[in-house]
C-alpha positions in Angstrom: 0.0 0.0 0.0 2.9 2.4 0.9 4.4 1.8 -2.6 1.1 2.4 -4.3 0.7 5.7 -2.4 4.3 6.7 -3.2 3.7 5.9 -6.9 0.5 7.9 -7.0 2.0 10.9 -5.3 5.1 10.7 -7.5 3.1 10.7 -10.7 0.8 13.6 -9.6 3.8 15.7 -8.4 5.7 15.1 -11.6 2.6 16.1 -13.6 1.9 19.2 -11.5 5.5 20.3 -11.6 5.9 19.8 -15.4 4.8 23.3 -16.5 6.8 26.4 -15.7 6.7 30.0 -16.9 8.8 29.4 -20.0 6.7 26.5 -21.2 3.5 28.4 -20.5 4.6 31.4 -22.4 6.1 29.6 -25.4 3.3 27.0 -25.7 0.5 29.6 -25.7 2.4 31.9 -28.1 3.2 28.9 -30.4 -0.5 28.1 -30.6 -1.2 31.8 -31.4 1.3 31.9 -34.2 1.2 28.4 -35.7 -2.0 26.8 -34.5 -1.5 23.1 -33.8 1.4 22.6 -36.1 4.1 22.4 -33.3 2.3 19.8 -31.2 4.7 17.1 -32.6 7.6 19.0 -31.0 5.8 18.7 -27.6 5.6 15.0 -28.2 9.2 14.8 -29.3 10.4 16.7 -26.2 8.1 14.6 -23.9 9.8 11.4 -25.0 13.2 13.0 -24.6 12.6 14.3 -21.0 11.2 10.9 -20.2 14.3 9.1 -21.4 16.6 11.6 -19.7 14.8 11.5 -16.3 14.4 7.8 -16.3 18.2 7.2 -17.0 19.2 9.9 -14.4 16.8 8.4 -11.8 18.0 4.9 -12.5 21.6 5.8 -12.2 20.9 7.6 -8.9 19.0 4.6 -7.5 21.5 2.0 -8.6 24.9 3.7 -8.3 23.9 6.4 -5.8 25.4 9.2 -8.0 23.5 12.3 -9.1 24.1 14.2 -12.3 27.0 16.5 -11.5 28.9 13.9 -9.6 28.8 11.9 -12.9 29.8 14.9 -14.9 32.9 15.5 -12.8 33.8 11.7 -13.0 33.3 11.4 -16.7 34.2 14.9 -18.1 37.1 15.7 -15.8 37.6 18.8 -13.6 38.1 21.4 -16.3 35.3 20.5 -18.7 33.1 19.6 -15.8 33.7 23.0 -14.2 32.7 24.8 -17.4 29.5 22.7 -17.6 28.8 23.5 -13.9 29.2 27.2 -14.3 27.0 27.2 -17.5 24.3 25.1 -15.9 24.1 27.2 -12.8 24.0 30.5 -14.8 21.0 29.0 -16.7 19.5 27.9 -13.4 19.8 31.5 -12.1 18.2 32.8 -15.3 15.4 30.3 -14.9 14.9 31.1 -11.3 14.8 34.8 -12.2 12.1 34.1 -14.8 10.0 32.1 -12.3 10.2 34.9 -9.6 9.2 37.4 -12.3 6.3 35.1 -13.2 5.2 35.0 -9.5 5.3 38.8 -9.3 3.3 39.1 -12.5 0.6 36.7 -11.2 0.4 38.6 -7.9 0.2 41.9 -9.8 -2.7 40.5 -11.9 -4.6 39.9 -8.6 -3.6 43.0 -6.6 -2.4 45.7 -9.0 0.5 46.4 -6.7 4.0 47.4 -7.9 5.8 44.6 -9.7 9.2 45.1 -8.1 7.8 45.0 -4.5 5.8 41.9 -5.4 9.1 40.3 -6.6 10.6 41.1 -3.2 7.6 39.5 -1.5 8.1 36.4 -3.7 11.7 36.2 -2.5 10.6 36.3 1.2 7.9 33.7 0.6 10.3 31.3 -1.3 13.1 31.6 1.3 10.6 30.9 4.1 9.1 27.9 2.4 12.5 26.2 1.5 13.9 26.9 5.0 10.9 25.5 6.9 9.5 22.7 4.7 11.2 19.3 4.1 12.0 18.1 0.6 9.0 15.8 0.6 6.6 18.5 1.7 8.0 21.0 -0.9 7.7 18.4 -3.7 4.1 17.3 -2.8 2.6 20.7 -1.9 3.8 22.6 -5.0 3.4 19.6 -7.3 -0.1 18.7 -6.2 -1.3 22.4 -6.0 0.3 22.9 -9.4 -2.4 20.5 -10.7 -4.7 23.5 -10.7 -3.1 24.0 -14.1 -5.5 21.3 -15.2 -7.9 24.2 -15.6 -6.3 24.6 -19.0 -7.4 21.0 -19.9 -11.0 22.0 -19.3 -10.5 25.3 -21.1 -9.1 23.5 -24.2 -12.0 21.1 -24.2 -14.6 23.8 -23.9 -13.0 25.9 -26.7 -14.1 23.1 -29.1 -11.1 22.8 -31.4 -11.2 20.7 -34.5 -9.8 17.5 -33.0 -8.8 16.2 -36.4 -6.6 19.2 -36.8 -5.2 18.7 -33.3 -4.4 15.1 -34.1 -2.7 16.2 -37.4 -0.5 18.5 -35.4 1.3 15.5 -33.9 2.5 14.4 -37.3 6.1 15.7 -37.7 6.3 18.3 -40.5 6.8 21.9 -41.5 3.8 23.8 -42.8 3.8 25.8 -46.0 4.7 29.4 -45.0 4.9 32.6 -47.0 8.4 33.8 -46.3 11.9 32.6 -45.2 11.5 34.7 -42.0 8.4 32.7 -41.1 10.3 29.5 -41.6 13.0 30.8 -39.3 10.4 31.8 -36.7 8.8 28.3 -36.9 12.3 26.8 -36.3 12.9 29.1 -33.4 9.6 28.1 -31.7 10.3 24.4 -32.4 13.7 24.7 -30.6 12.2 26.8 -27.8 9.3 24.3 -27.2 11.8 21.4 -27.2 13.9 23.2 -24.7 11.0 24.2 -22.5 9.8 20.5 -22.3 13.4 19.2 -21.7 14.7 21.8 -19.3 17.9 20.3 -17.7 17.2 21.5 -14.2 14.2 19.1 -14.1 16.6 16.2 -14.4 19.1 17.5 -11.9 16.3 17.9 -9.4 14.7 14.6 -10.2 18.0 12.6 -9.7 18.9 14.5 -6.6 15.3 14.0 -5.3 15.6 10.3 -5.9 18.6 10.3 -3.5 16.8 12.6 -1.0 14.0 10.0 -1.0 16.5 7.2 -0.4 15.9 5.3 -3.6 17.9 2.1 -4.1 18.1 -0.6 -6.9 14.7 -1.9 -5.7 13.1 1.4 -6.8 14.1 1.2 -10.4 10.6 0.2 -11.6 9.1 2.9 -9.5 11.4 5.4 -11.1 10.5 4.1 -14.6 6.7 4.5 -14.0 7.0 8.0 -12.4 9.3 9.2 -15.2 7.1 7.9 -18.0 3.6 8.5 -16.7 4.4 11.8 -14.9 6.1 13.3 -18.0 3.4 12.1 -20.4 0.5 13.5 -18.2 2.5 16.7 -17.7 2.9 17.1 -21.5 -0.9 16.9 -21.8 -1.0 20.3 -20.0 1.5 21.7 -22.6 -0.7 20.4 -25.4 -3.7 22.1 -23.7 -1.8 25.4 -23.6 -1.0 25.2 -27.3 -4.7 24.5 -28.0 -5.8 27.4 -25.9 -3.3 29.7 -27.7 -4.6 28.5 -31.1 -8.3 28.9 -30.2 -8.2 32.1 -28.2 -5.4 34.3 -29.7 -4.7 33.0 -33.2 -8.1 34.1 -34.7 -7.5 37.7 -33.5 -3.7 37.7 -34.4 -2.8 38.4 -30.8 0.7 37.5 -29.6 0.4 36.6 -25.8 3.6 37.0 -23.9 2.6 37.4 -20.3 1.1 34.8 -17.9 -2.0 37.0 -17.3 -2.8 36.9 -21.0 -2.6 33.1 -20.9 -5.1 33.1 -18.1 -7.7 34.7 -20.4 -8.3 31.3 -22.0 -9.5 29.9 -18.7 -11.5 33.0 -18.0 -13.3 33.0 -21.3 -14.5 29.4 -21.0 -14.8 28.8 -17.3 -15.5 32.3 -16.0 -14.3 33.8 -12.7 -13.6 30.5 -11.0 -11.6 29.3 -14.1 -9.5 32.4 -13.9 -8.8 32.0 -10.2 -7.9 28.3 -10.7 -5.6 29.2 -13.6 -3.9 32.0 -11.6 -3.5 29.7 -8.6 -2.1 27.0 -10.8 0.4 29.4 -12.3 1.5 30.6 -8.9 2.2 27.1 -7.5 3.8 26.0 -10.8 6.1 29.0 -11.0 6.9 28.9 -7.3 7.6 25.2 -7.5 9.9 25.7 -10.5 11.7 28.6 -8.7 12.4 26.3 -5.7 13.5 23.5 -8.0 16.0 25.7 -9.9 17.5 27.2 -6.7 17.9 23.8 -5.1 19.2 22.3 -8.4 21.9 25.0 -8.4 22.9 24.0 -4.8 22.8 20.3 -5.6 25.0 20.8 -8.7 27.7 22.8 -6.9 27.7 20.6 -3.7 27.8 17.4 -5.7 30.6 18.6 -8.0 32.7 19.8 -5.1 31.9 17.0 -2.8 30.2 19.1 -0.1 27.5 17.6 2.2 24.2 18.3 0.6 20.5 17.5 0.9 17.3 19.1 2.4 17.2 16.2 4.8 20.3 17.5 6.5 20.1 20.3 9.1 21.4 23.6 7.7 24.4 23.7 10.1 25.7 20.3 8.7 25.2 21.4 5.1 25.9 25.1 5.4 27.5 25.7 2.0 24.6 23.8 0.3 22.0 26.0 2.2 23.9 29.2 1.5 24.0 28.4 -2.3 20.3 28.1 -2.7 19.7 31.2 -0.6 22.2 33.2 -2.8 20.5 31.9 -5.9 17.1 33.2 -4.7 18.6 36.6 -3.7 20.5 37.1 -7.0 17.4 36.1 -9.0 15.3 38.6 -7.1 17.9 41.4 -7.5 17.9 40.9 -11.2 14.1 41.3 -11.3 14.4 44.4 -9.1 16.6 46.1 -11.7 13.5 46.4 -13.9 14.7 43.9 -16.5 11.9 42.7 -18.9 10.7 39.3 -17.5 9.7 38.1 -20.9 13.3 38.6 -22.2 14.6 36.7 -19.1 12.2 33.8 -20.0 13.4 33.7 -23.6 17.1 33.7 -22.7 16.6 31.0 -20.0 14.8 28.7 -22.5 17.4 29.3 -25.3 20.5 28.8 -23.1 18.9 25.8 -21.4 19.0 23.8 -24.7 22.6 25.0 -25.4 23.9 23.3 -22.3 21.6 20.3 -22.5 24.0 18.0 -24.5 26.8 18.5 -21.9 24.6 17.2 -19.1 22.8 14.6 -21.1 25.9 12.8 -22.4 27.5 11.7 -19.1 24.1 10.3 -17.9 23.7 8.4 -21.2 27.2 6.9 -21.0 26.9 5.8 -17.4 23.3 4.4 -17.9 24.7 2.2 -20.8 27.8 1.0 -19.0 27.3 -2.6 -17.9 30.4 -2.6 -15.8 29.0 0.2 -13.7 25.2 -0.5 -13.8 25.3 -4.3 -14.0 23.6 -6.4 -16.7 20.2 -6.0 -15.0 20.1 -2.2 -14.8 22.1 -1.0 -17.8 20.5 0.3 -21.0 19.5 -2.4 -23.4 20.1 -1.9 -27.2 16.8 -0.2 -27.7 17.2 2.3 -24.8 20.7 3.0 -26.0 19.5 3.6 -29.6 16.8 6.0 -28.3 19.3 7.7 -26.0 21.8 8.4 -28.7 19.1 9.5 -31.1 18.1 12.2 -28.6 21.7 13.2 -28.0 21.7 14.0 -31.7 18.4 15.9 -31.5 19.5 18.1 -28.5 22.9 18.7 -30.0 21.3 20.0 -33.2 18.9 22.1 -31.2 21.8 23.5 -29.2 23.7 24.5 -32.3 20.6 26.3 -33.8 19.3 28.0 -30.6 21.5 31.1 -30.4 21.5 31.9 -34.2 17.7 31.5 -34.3 17.4 33.8 -31.3 19.4 36.4 -33.0 17.9 36.3 -36.5 14.3 36.1 -35.2 14.9 38.8 -32.6 13.7 36.6 -29.8 10.7 35.2 -31.7 9.5 38.6 -32.9 10.1 37.7 -36.6 
């Protein structure tokens, strides 16, 4: 019974924690610009994050090593240090975007000044992470993030052409009028792939497996949570694309703020739909901010061999605790400068995919090494084939990301 409850909660928290501010903004905007034509990229990214998380969780359970411990072991000190710095800078950008998203959601409800709300978000996040255990953080924000399921109901009540929705899952490039539109389509394809496969999710997942005390007996639990949680979470991303296509595309509106995305729920479900959508966004963004700050602390502590873990008292893991506190403070200070939160979201998504191959590769190599994992737990030929296929996909996306960001002016065409 205990295992069933753990499995159920694991799936729900994985689903509730799947959507963050970057995925929300890009998914709704992609629907507004291209209708359902990018849904196949959501599916492609979902399989990719499932493969990545499953391997990272399996390695953590079997070998007792999280991602950045593997990176130092396999890449060496110098290359590993470059990857660490890049990953934590992207974590900081993502945390900044999430705090900005929280402030925008609160501003939508209160009308109060954005910068002061960002400061309030900082205080709230510091208090939550300091007081709550890892398990409570994971479950409270994951489960309350399920309020985002409001968008599933909104997508249904918007009555899309389900045949066209299904056709959107068939890989392909639509006929467009100009080369700039093709470049814009490519930019959104890379951005959506990145938003679904954000690397911090894997750092957090593998470290969380160790926080929860997983061992080789939890390999099947890991597999089910990674697969079912990611697939159900991606259904929310599909719903966001559908909402963007149905609400904004007919009027040629380009939504870029969380409040605009909430309109889809408001138009179909009224006041309660709006409140549920706003509540879901708050818990999803806050959960993602917590995950990115803790991921940065996990990465640094694991790479340098410091004591780490939320289960440890702060005095016995002082450097770990100081790292996540500094991440929160720096992210809030960036927001307080008045930087455009939409630009922060764009840069965090683009640079996430740039570093993805460097964190994906060591996990893939270890997961397929029979000397390390043993015959029973190492990748089989099919898992290896899928893993190497996705390494090629994310490497191509990483090479294209920055040039597309520049030539499309951040998706503005």
